[in-house]
N, C-alpha and C positions, 0 to 999 in steps of 0.2 A: 758388271760382269756379263759376258755373253759366252755361249757354250762352245764357241770355236776356239777360245784361247787354249793354249797348250798347257798352261799350268793354272790350277784353280786353288791356291792355298787359302785356308781360312785363318784370318788373323783376328784374334779376339782382343779387344781393347779392355784393359783393366784399369780402373781408376780407384785410387785410394782417397778416401775422404780425409781431409786435413782434420786434425784434432780440433775440437771446438775450444775456442779461447774463452776464458772466464768473462762473464758479463761484467759491465761496469757496476760498481756498488752504488747504492743510493736509492732513493725513493723512486717509484714509477712516476711520480708527479714532478720530478725535476728534469732539467734539460738533458741529463745523461741518459734518460730512457730512450731517447731517439736513437742512440748508438745501439742500445739493446735490441730495439725493434729492427734496426737495420741488419744486425747480426743474425737475428732469427729469420728475417726475410731472405738474406743471402744463403743461409743454411737450407731453407726450404727449396730454393732454386737449385742448389747443388744436389739435394736428394732427388729432385724431379729429373734433373739431367742424368744422374746416375741410373735412375730407374728406366728412363727412356732408352739410354744407350744399351743397357743390359737387355732390355726387351728387343730392341732392333737387332742387337748382336745375335740373340737367340733365333730371331726370325730369319736373319741372313744365313746363319749356320744351317737352319733347317732347310732353307732353299738349296744350299749347296749339297747337303746330304741327300736330298731327294734326287739330285742329278748324279752324285758321285759315289755314294755308299751303296752297298749291295749285300744281299744275303749270300754268304759263302759257306756252304755246308751247314746252313741253318743258323749261322751266327752273323749278326749285323756288324760289318766291319766299317764303322763310321769314320775311321781315320784312313780308310783305303780309297783313294781316288784312282779307280781303274784306268783312267784316261790320261794320267800324268805318269810318264815313265820313259823307258829307253828301248830302242830296237836292239836285240841281241842276236848275233849270228849263231845259228844252231843247225849244223848239217848232220847231226846224229838222230834227232827225233823228228825232223822235218825233211820233206813234206809228208803230209798224212795220206796223200794219194797222188797218182800221176794222171795227167790229163788224158793219156792214152788208155787208162784203165777205167775212166769214168764214162759210162755209156750215155750219160746225160749232158756231156760237155757240148758247149756251143763253139763253133769254129772261130768266131770273132774273139774268143777268150783263150783259145788253145795255142799259146805262143810257141811252145816247144815243138808242137806238131807242124807249125808253119815256119820253122826255120830259125827260131831263136836258140843260140848256142850258149850264151852266158846264162846260167841257171841259178846264180846266187840269189836272185829275187825270191826263190822258193824257200830259202833257208833262214829267213828272219822271223823271229818271234817277238812278241811284245811283252816286256817286263815292267809291270807297274812299280813305282818307287817303293811303296811301303807294304806290299803284300804280293802274293803269288796267285796267278790264275790257276784254278783247278785243272787237272788234266782233262782234256776233251774226251768224252766217252760217247760214242755213237749210240750204243745200246742203252745207256742211261738216258740219253735224250729221247730215244724212241719210246722207252718206258714212260717218260713224262708226257709224250705226245699220244699215248695209246688212246684210241677212240676220240681223238681230237683233230681239229683242223687249224693249221697255221697258215696265214696268208700274208705274203709280202705285197704291198700295194704301192705303186709309184712308177718310177721311170726305169731306164735301162741299168742304172746302178743298183737298184733294188733287184732287178733280174740277175745282175752280176752276183749279188749276194745269195739269191735263191739257188743259182747253179752251184755256187760254192757249198752251200749247206747240203744240197742233194748229193754232191760228190763226196762230202765228208761222211755221210751216213751210209752211202750205197755199199761200201765194202763190208758192212756188218750184216748185209742181206745178200748172201752169196747166190741164192737161187733166183734166176731170172723170172721164175714163175711167181715169186713173192713180191714183185715190185712192178710198177707200171708208170709210164709217163704219157700224158696226152696234152695236145695243144688244140684249143677250141676258141678261135677268135682271140680275145685279149686275155684269156685264162690259160695259164700253163700249170699243169697239175702233176704231182708225183704222189704215188700211194705206196706205202709199206703195208702190204696186205695182212701179214701176220699180226701186226699191231693195230690194224685199222686206223693208221695214222696218215693224214694227208698234209702235204706241204705244197702250197700253191703260190703262184705269182700272178698278179693281175695288173695289166698294163693300164695305168692312168697317170700319165706324166705330170699333169697339173692338178690331179685329184678331182677337180671339178670337170664338168663337160667342156670339151674343146675340139678344135678342128685337127688336133694331133692325136686323137684317140685311136686311130687305126694302128694296129700293132706292126704293120709293114709299111704303109704309105702315110708317113707323118711328118716328113721334112717339107714344110710349106713355108713360103716366103713371108706371108702375113699370118701372125698367130692370133687366133680368135678364141674367146672363152665365154662361158656363161658362169660367172663367178658365184651365182646363187643356186646353181643346179648341180647336185651331187648324187641324187637318187638313182640316176641311170647306171652309175658305177656301183654305188653302195649295195645294190641288191645282190651283187655277185660276191660280196664278202660279209654281209650282215650276220651270217650264222657262224662266223669263225670264232674259235676259242682264243686265238692269239692273233693280233693284228700288228703288223710292222709297216709303218708308213715312211715314205720319204717324198720330197718334191723340191727341186732346186734348179737343175740345169735348164729346164724349159722356160723358166722365168727370166733367163738372162738375155733379154732383149730390151730395147729402150721403151717401146710402147706395145700395147695390145688392143685389139678391138673387142669391146665388151658388149655382148648381146643379151637382151632380155628374152627374146623369142628363140625359136629353133635356129640352129646354125645352118640348117638345110634350106631355110627360107631366103631366097636370093634378094628379096625386097625388104628384109628385116632391117630395122633401124639399129644402129650401133653407135657406141661412143668410144673414141680413142682415148686410152688412159695410160698413165705411166705404169709400167709393169710391176714395180714394187708395191704400188697401191693395190693393184689387182691381186697380188700375192696375199696382201693383208686381208682383203675381202674374202679370198678363197679360204684362208685359214679360219675366218669367222664362220663360214659355211660348214667347213669340216668340224669345227668345235660344236656347232649347233647340232650337227648330225650325231656326234658322239654323245652329247648330253641327252638327246632324245631317243637313242637307240642302243646304247651300250649298257649292259648290266655288269657293273664292276665286280660282282660276285662270280660271274661266269667268264668274262672276257678280260684278257690282259692286253694292254696297249703299249706300243713302243713307237718312238719316233727316231729315225736315224738322222743324225745331223749331216750336213753337206759333205760330200767327198770332193776335196779340191783337185782340180786338174793341174797339170804341169806343162803349160804351153809357153811360159815366159822363163827362159833359162837365166835371165838376169836376176830372177828371184833367188837363185842359189849361187850367184857369183860368176856366171858365164858372161862374157862380153857381148855375145850375140844370141838372138833367139831363132836363127834360121833353122836349127835342127830340133827345136822344142825339147822333148825329153828323149829323143832318139840317141842311142848308144850310151845312155846313162845306166850304169851297172851297180851303183852304190847309193844308199840312202843319203839324204842331206844331213849334215851335222848341224847342231844347234848354232855353231859359229857361222856357218855358211848361209843360214836361212835369213834372207833379207826382205822378203815380201810375201804376199799371199794373193792367190786368185780366188779366195773366198770373199763373201760379201757380209761384213759385220752387221749391217743394218738388217739384212734378211735373217741373220742369226738371231738378232734381238727380237724381231717380229715373231719368229718361231718360239723362242723362249717365253715370250709374253703369253702366247696362245696356250702353251703347255702349263704355265703357271696359273693362268686363269682357270683352266680345267681343274687343276689340283686344288685351287681355292674353292671350287664348287664340289669337292669331294670325289672327283674322278682321277684315279691314279694313272698317270702316263709316265713311263720310264723313258727318259731322253738319253740315247746312247751317243755320247759325244766323241765321235770318231774323227772329227775334223782335224784337230791338232796333231794326233798321232799319224794320221794319213798324210798330212802335209809334208812329212819328211821323205815319203816314199816315191821320189821321182823315178826310181829304177824299176817300178813294178808295172808299167803300162805296156800294152801290146805293141805300140808304135806301128811298124809295118809288118809285124809278124802275126798275121791274122788273115782270115777270109770272111768277108761280109756276105756278099752274094756269090762272089767268085774270087779266087786268089788275085792279089795285086799283080799288075804287069811289071816288067823290068823298069819301065819308064816311071811308074808310080813308086816303085821301091826306091828309086833314086831321087825322089822328091818328098823327103819327110816333112818339110814345112807344110805341104798340102795334105799329105796322106797319113802321117803318123798319128795314131790314136793315143793321145796323152790324157784321156779322160777315163776310160774304162781300165780294167785290171786283168792282167794275166792270171790264170789259174793253173796250178795252185799259187796262192799269193795273198795279197793284202786282205781281200774279203774273207779269207779263212779266219783272220784275226777278228774281224767284225763279228763273225759267227761264234768265235770262242768267247767273246765278251757277252753276246746274247745268251750263249749256253750257261754262262756264269749266273745270269739273272734267272734263267728258267729252271736250272737243275740245282 
């Protein structure tokens, strides 16, 4: 099992022991005793197998419950996999905000503002198969965050989620004097003053130190990392009460340069390594930091699974990929979904890192957004955005090059991610 799968059913194997047949009559000292010993031996084997299967089944079930079950209004819904379900069109209760009314909106996510006219992407809610999500309550969340600091750590998709959460709660703080936003280097900060609640985002796309750590100038041809160095970043989030990590997109290159010394040293020796191996090493560094620095009684840990892009239209049945996700206005149906742009091996590496921490007594909630997000080819900004400046007419006419099919329009899919997070927190 890896956490990107769209369905995570738990199948329990039940075995009935066959009734024991009567032993052969006669003395233990006659030849027939061999059959009796054989029967006893086979019976012992069957009991051992039954015990082992039952034990492994319980362990496997606990693993899945650790990823899939959640406290909903104080009750553990162990049969509720929040991440297996259906997208339901709902234009009555959604959206919960408008991009034009969120003073913390970023222009690269404000699709309606920059010309997108089909707005159905704003009206889809996630419905788990066997339970209901609690209604999102901004004030209830702020009460939970009173006198606390929540920090998203990772890449631009975690920033996407941070903007979503800030927009979701901003409407409950009507006075502009009671909220503030600041950007200082890699740290983006929102503060709800009445609650003394801080919601931050920290830019660390590879979690460990890298040459992509500049929040503005990070698109470099050669990617370089120090896979054993995380302290430079961690000092900015070490005091958080709630930490939400992600890291995926920036590892999607063939190889990376791995440095032991400072990246600023032009004469430093480096080793070229396969990027997936680098990712595994970085996860070990992150895990080591968690074990040495996180107090489980004070700090809650989350890991957001990968958000799949939609650049290959053939994955949902289109004959050509020239337009990527441009002009897509409906989610993918289960029948249409033919492929994935996710990386199962990276999923397994992340899952193993989380499981290893849990095995050592550190609780990490893994929010499996990959499968449900995979259906939402309709929710990306494509050309309806402004990065540093609005796209030119020539760029608008070239979606193959300029359509953003990685990030998400707001309101939209990241609101659902935050609704799931809310379910865990509140």
